[in-house]
C-alpha positions as CSV (number, residue, x, y, z in Angstrom):
1,X,65.5,88.2,14.6
2,X,68.0,87.1,17.3
3,X,65.3,86.8,20.1
4,X,63.3,84.4,17.7
5,X,66.4,82.3,17.2
6,X,66.9,82.1,20.9
7,X,63.5,80.9,21.4
8,X,63.9,78.3,19.1
9,X,66.9,76.9,20.4
10,X,65.7,77.2,23.9
11,X,62.6,75.1,22.9
12,X,64.9,72.6,21.1
13,X,67.4,72.3,24.1
14,X,64.0,71.6,26.8
15,X,62.8,69.0,24.2
16,X,66.6,67.3,24.1
17,X,66.5,67.5,28.0
18,X,63.0,66.0,28.6
19,X,63.7,62.4,29.4
20,X,61.8,59.7,27.4
21,X,58.7,58.2,29.4
22,X,59.5,54.6,30.6
23,X,57.0,51.7,30.5
24,X,54.9,50.8,33.4
25,X,56.4,47.8,34.9
26,X,53.3,45.7,34.0
27,X,53.6,46.8,30.3
28,X,56.7,45.1,29.7
29,X,56.6,41.4,28.3
30,X,58.6,38.9,30.0
31,X,58.4,35.5,30.7
32,X,56.2,35.9,33.8
33,X,53.8,38.3,32.2
34,X,53.3,36.4,28.6
35,X,50.2,34.9,29.5
36,X,48.7,38.1,30.8
37,X,49.5,39.8,27.6
38,X,48.3,37.1,25.5
39,X,44.9,37.2,27.3
40,X,44.6,40.9,26.9
41,X,45.2,40.7,23.2
42,X,42.5,37.6,22.9
43,X,40.0,39.6,25.1
44,X,40.3,42.7,22.4
45,X,39.7,40.3,19.6
46,X,36.7,38.8,21.1
47,X,34.8,42.1,20.6
48,X,34.7,41.2,17.1
49,X,33.9,37.6,17.1
50,X,31.0,37.7,19.5
51,X,28.6,39.9,17.1
52,X,29.4,37.3,14.4
53,X,28.7,34.4,16.6
54,X,25.5,36.0,17.6
55,X,24.2,36.6,14.1
56,X,25.0,32.8,13.1
57,X,23.0,31.9,15.9
58,X,20.3,33.8,14.8
59,X,20.7,32.8,11.5
60,X,20.1,29.0,12.4
61,X,17.2,29.6,14.9
62,X,15.2,31.5,12.0
63,X,16.2,28.6,9.7
64,X,14.5,26.2,12.1
65,X,11.4,28.3,12.4
66,X,11.2,28.7,8.8
67,X,11.8,24.9,8.1
68,X,9.2,24.2,10.8
69,X,6.5,26.5,9.5
70,X,7.2,25.2,5.7
71,X,6.7,21.6,7.2
72,X,3.4,22.8,9.3
73,X,1.9,24.3,5.9
74,X,2.9,21.1,3.7
75,X,1.4,19.1,6.2
76,X,-1.8,21.2,6.3
77,X,-1.9,21.3,2.4
78,X,-1.3,17.5,1.8
79,X,-4.1,16.8,4.7
80,X,-6.6,19.0,2.9
81,X,-5.8,17.6,-0.8
82,X,-6.3,13.9,0.6
83,X,-9.1,14.2,3.0
84,X,-11.3,17.1,2.5
85,X,-10.6,17.4,-1.3
86,X,-9.8,13.9,-2.1
87,X,-7.2,14.7,-4.6
88,X,-6.5,11.3,-6.8
89,X,-3.9,12.8,-9.0
90,X,-0.8,10.9,-9.7
91,X,1.6,13.1,-7.6
92,X,-0.7,12.2,-4.4
93,X,-1.2,8.8,-5.2
94,X,2.8,8.5,-5.1
95,X,2.7,10.5,-1.7
96,X,0.7,7.7,-0.4
97,X,2.6,5.1,-1.7
98,X,5.4,6.8,0.6
99,X,3.6,7.3,3.4
100,X,1.5,4.9,4.9
101,X,-1.5,7.1,5.3
102,X,-5.1,5.5,6.3
103,X,-8.0,6.3,4.5
104,X,-10.3,4.4,7.0
105,X,-10.2,1.4,9.4
106,X,-12.0,-1.8,10.1
107,X,-12.1,-3.3,13.7
108,X,-9.1,-1.2,14.5
109,X,-7.1,-2.4,11.1
110,X,-5.9,0.5,9.1
111,X,-7.0,0.6,5.6
112,X,-4.2,2.5,3.5
113,X,-5.0,5.0,1.1
114,X,-2.5,3.9,-1.2
115,X,-4.4,0.7,-1.8
116,X,-7.7,2.4,-2.0
117,X,-6.5,4.9,-4.8
118,X,-4.7,1.8,-6.8
119,X,-8.1,0.1,-6.9
120,X,-9.9,3.2,-7.7
121,X,-7.4,5.0,-10.2
122,X,-7.5,1.4,-12.2
123,X,-11.0,1.2,-12.4
124,X,-11.2,5.1,-13.6
125,X,-8.6,4.2,-16.0
126,X,-10.6,1.3,-17.7
127,X,-13.6,3.7,-17.7
128,X,-12.0,6.4,-19.6
129,X,-9.6,4.4,-21.8
130,X,-12.0,1.1,-22.8
131,X,-15.4,2.6,-22.2
132,X,-14.8,6.4,-23.1
133,X,-16.6,7.5,-20.3
134,X,-16.8,11.1,-19.9
135,X,-16.2,11.9,-16.3
136,X,-17.2,15.5,-16.4
137,X,-21.0,14.5,-17.1
138,X,-23.5,14.1,-14.7
139,X,-23.3,10.1,-15.5
140,X,-19.6,10.1,-15.4
141,X,-19.4,11.5,-12.1
142,X,-22.2,9.0,-11.0
143,X,-20.0,6.4,-12.3
144,X,-16.9,7.6,-10.7
145,X,-18.9,7.8,-7.3
146,X,-19.8,4.1,-7.6
147,X,-16.2,3.3,-8.4
148,X,-15.1,5.3,-5.3
149,X,-17.6,3.1,-3.3
150,X,-16.6,-0.4,-4.7
151,X,-12.9,0.6,-4.4
152,X,-13.6,1.6,-0.5
153,X,-15.5,-1.5,0.0
154,X,-12.8,-3.7,-1.6
155,X,-9.9,-2.1,0.5
156,X,-11.8,-2.7,3.7
157,X,-12.3,-6.6,2.9
158,X,-8.5,-6.5,2.2
159,X,-7.9,-4.8,5.5
160,X,-9.9,-7.2,7.3
161,X,-8.2,-10.2,5.7
162,X,-5.0,-8.6,6.8
163,X,-6.3,-8.4,10.2
164,X,-7.5,-12.2,10.3
165,X,-4.3,-13.3,8.7
166,X,-2.3,-12.1,11.5
167,X,-4.9,-13.7,14.1
168,X,-4.5,-17.2,12.1
169,X,-1.0,-17.0,11.0
170,X,-1.8,-16.8,7.6
171,X,0.6,-15.8,4.7
172,X,1.4,-15.9,1.2
173,X,4.9,-17.0,0.2
174,X,6.8,-15.8,-2.9
175,X,6.5,-19.2,-4.5
176,X,2.8,-19.3,-4.1
177,X,2.5,-16.1,-5.7
178,X,4.7,-16.9,-8.7
179,X,2.8,-19.8,-9.1
180,X,-0.4,-18.0,-9.4
181,X,1.2,-15.4,-11.7
182,X,2.3,-17.9,-14.1
183,X,-1.3,-19.6,-14.1
184,X,-2.6,-16.2,-14.8
185,X,-0.3,-16.0,-18.1
186,X,-1.6,-19.4,-19.4
187,X,-4.1,-19.4,-22.2
188,X,-5.2,-21.9,-24.7
189,X,-2.3,-21.1,-27.0
190,X,0.1,-21.4,-24.3
191,X,2.0,-19.4,-21.8
192,X,1.9,-15.5,-22.6
193,X,5.4,-13.9,-22.4
194,X,5.9,-11.7,-19.2
195,X,6.5,-8.5,-21.2
196,X,3.2,-8.9,-23.1
197,X,1.1,-9.9,-20.1
198,X,2.6,-6.6,-18.0
199,X,1.4,-4.6,-21.5
200,X,-2.0,-5.8,-21.3
201,X,-2.0,-5.3,-17.4
202,X,-0.7,-1.6,-18.0
203,X,-3.2,-1.2,-20.9
204,X,-6.4,-2.4,-19.1
205,X,-5.7,-1.6,-15.4
206,X,-3.1,1.2,-15.5
207,X,-0.9,-1.0,-13.1
208,X,2.7,-1.2,-13.2
209,X,4.2,-4.7,-12.6
210,X,4.8,-4.1,-9.1
211,X,1.4,-2.8,-8.5
212,X,-0.3,-5.9,-10.1
213,X,1.8,-8.2,-8.0
214,X,0.7,-6.4,-4.9
215,X,-2.9,-6.6,-5.9
216,X,-2.5,-10.2,-6.3
217,X,-0.6,-11.0,-3.2
218,X,-3.6,-9.1,-1.6
219,X,-6.2,-11.4,-3.4
220,X,-4.5,-14.6,-2.8
221,X,-4.1,-13.5,1.1
222,X,-7.9,-13.1,1.3
223,X,-8.5,-16.3,-0.2
224,X,-6.4,-18.1,2.2
225,X,-7.7,-16.3,5.2
226,X,-11.5,-17.2,3.8
227,X,-10.4,-20.7,3.8
228,X,-8.7,-20.6,7.1
229,X,-11.7,-19.2,9.0
230,X,-14.4,-21.3,7.6
231,X,-14.3,-24.5,9.9
232,X,-17.9,-24.9,8.7
233,X,-17.1,-25.3,5.1
234,X,-14.4,-27.6,6.1
235,X,-16.5,-29.9,8.1
236,X,-19.1,-29.9,5.1
237,X,-16.2,-30.9,2.9
238,X,-15.2,-33.8,5.1
239,X,-18.7,-35.3,5.1
240,X,-18.9,-34.8,1.1
241,X,-15.6,-36.7,1.1
242,X,-16.8,-39.3,3.4
243,X,-20.2,-39.9,1.5
244,X,-17.9,-40.4,-1.8
245,X,-15.5,-42.7,-0.3
246,X,-18.5,-44.9,1.2
247,X,-19.4,-45.7,-2.6
248,X,-21.9,-43.0,-3.5
249,X,-20.2,-41.6,-6.9
250,X,-23.1,-39.9,-8.3
251,X,-22.3,-36.2,-7.6
252,X,-25.7,-34.8,-8.0
253,X,-26.8,-37.6,-5.4
254,X,-24.1,-36.6,-3.0
255,X,-25.1,-32.9,-2.9
256,X,-28.5,-33.9,-2.4
257,X,-27.6,-36.2,0.5
258,X,-25.4,-33.6,2.1
259,X,-28.1,-30.7,1.9
260,X,-30.8,-32.7,3.3
261,X,-28.6,-32.1,6.7
262,X,-26.5,-29.0,6.3
263,X,-27.5,-25.4,6.8
264,X,-24.7,-24.6,4.3
265,X,-26.1,-25.8,0.8
266,X,-23.6,-27.3,-1.6
267,X,-24.0,-27.0,-5.3
268,X,-23.9,-29.5,-8.0
269,X,-22.7,-28.6,-11.5
270,X,-21.8,-29.7,-15.1
271,X,-20.2,-27.3,-17.5
272,X,-20.0,-29.7,-20.5
273,X,-17.0,-29.4,-22.8
274,X,-14.3,-26.6,-21.7
275,X,-10.5,-26.1,-22.7
276,X,-8.1,-27.8,-20.4
277,X,-6.7,-24.6,-19.8
278,X,-9.9,-22.9,-18.9
279,X,-9.7,-20.1,-16.3
280,X,-11.9,-21.7,-13.8
281,X,-10.0,-21.9,-10.5
282,X,-7.9,-24.9,-11.4
283,X,-11.0,-27.3,-12.0
284,X,-10.4,-28.0,-15.6
285,X,-6.6,-28.5,-14.9
286,X,-7.5,-31.0,-12.3
287,X,-10.0,-32.8,-14.6
288,X,-7.4,-33.5,-17.0
289,X,-5.6,-35.4,-14.7
290,X,-8.2,-37.8,-13.9
291,X,-9.2,-40.9,-15.4
292,X,-12.8,-40.9,-17.0
293,X,-15.6,-41.7,-14.2
294,X,-13.0,-41.0,-11.4
295,X,-13.5,-38.4,-8.6
296,X,-10.7,-36.2,-7.3
297,X,-10.0,-35.7,-4.0
298,X,-11.1,-32.3,-2.4
299,X,-9.4,-29.2,-4.0
300,X,-9.2,-25.6,-2.9
301,X,-10.4,-23.4,-6.0
302,X,-7.8,-20.9,-6.8
303,X,-10.5,-18.3,-7.0
304,X,-11.4,-18.5,-3.4
305,X,-14.9,-19.7,-4.1
306,X,-14.6,-22.8,-1.7
307,X,-13.8,-26.6,-2.0
308,X,-14.4,-28.7,-4.9
309,X,-14.9,-32.5,-5.8
310,X,-14.5,-33.1,-9.6
311,X,-15.5,-36.1,-11.7
312,X,-14.2,-36.3,-15.1
313,X,-16.8,-37.5,-17.7
314,X,-14.7,-37.3,-21.0
315,X,-11.8,-35.8,-22.4
316,X,-10.2,-35.4,-25.7
317,X,-6.8,-33.8,-27.0
318,X,-7.7,-30.1,-26.0
319,X,-10.9,-30.2,-23.9
320,X,-12.6,-31.9,-20.7
321,X,-16.0,-32.5,-19.5
322,X,-16.6,-32.9,-16.1
323,X,-19.1,-32.5,-13.3
324,X,-18.7,-31.2,-9.6
325,X,-19.8,-30.6,-6.2
326,X,-19.0,-27.2,-4.8
327,X,-18.9,-26.4,-1.2
328,X,-19.0,-22.5,-0.8
329,X,-17.3,-20.5,1.8
330,X,-19.7,-18.1,3.9
331,X,-18.0,-17.4,7.1
332,X,-15.4,-14.4,5.9
333,X,-18.3,-12.7,3.9
334,X,-20.4,-12.9,7.2
335,X,-17.7,-11.8,9.7
336,X,-17.1,-8.7,7.1
337,X,-20.7,-7.9,6.9
338,X,-21.1,-8.0,10.9
339,X,-18.0,-5.9,11.1
340,X,-19.5,-3.4,8.8
341,X,-22.8,-3.0,10.3
342,X,-21.6,-2.8,13.8
343,X,-20.0,0.7,13.4
344,X,-16.4,-1.4,13.3
345,X,-15.8,0.8,10.4
346,X,-14.4,4.3,10.3
347,X,-13.9,6.2,7.0
348,X,-12.0,9.0,7.0
349,X,-13.3,10.4,3.6
350,X,-16.8,10.9,2.4
351,X,-17.9,8.8,-0.4
352,X,-21.4,9.1,-1.8
353,X,-23.6,6.0,-1.8
354,X,-24.5,4.9,-5.3
355,X,-26.8,2.0,-6.2
356,X,-25.9,1.1,-9.6
357,X,-23.7,3.5,-12.5
358,X,-25.5,4.4,-15.3
359,X,-23.9,3.5,-18.5
360,X,-23.7,5.8,-21.4
């Protein structure tokens, strides 16, 4: 027992005698070594930062890959829906309203898919709601194909007019558009309210007010271009005017005289009694401002048909009776036909050729 105690005491004494280990000089923090210690601590922390940072970079990289792949898929599906499948749904139409995608081109001028769909969907709306055509039947399919054909031809003509408008510096001002729209609202009972007119347009054509204004603006531009490019009709109009000024006030005789030497034949006509508000391109309205037997100066038809000279034969409170000489416009249609037949038209969708639709 005493030997065990001695052993324990000996161990305690040896432990007490053992000197405390002193820190190496480099481990002591002083003003000279504080920067070194700070760097050592930060270096230890970087072991935990870098793996997280690497994971974040990888996450961003993967997100970019997924986004690009999704866009490629969406573009591919959208292309297939519009071109091979020719999806004409409301959703795809809205897509083409946002994205200026082409459906064809004529002489280098792009034809917007949205313009083509606007015309096509309007005609289909009328067939389905007013004529009750079932598009799933063979006859309905035939009529749908015919509407596609007409919508494409009309869109090509509009695009060609836009091309020529740029070349001839032709534009349609907002004042001209609003005056035309106001004239469209006129009737024998007065002017129809805007809300009523918008409702009628929506019911018959399926167009919103913005779509209708766009369609009418394009129509007006096409008419102005037809006048601007037809120097031949302008020259014939001047000849008719000079013949009248020289004293020949018989419009039928004037037409016969001009046609004897003109390649483009002018047209004489008399409609009888018509309302002063008759929708005839502004002819009745012009006649209503004349004195009996008087002949107007040359006027441009608001329907884009050409130049007119009007002679008032008779008038009462609500009607006018007039005759006219019409100088038709021919150059725009000839140039459009030439562009179509000379392989200047490229269509990005396939449209069946249909001679005439068959009504049920």
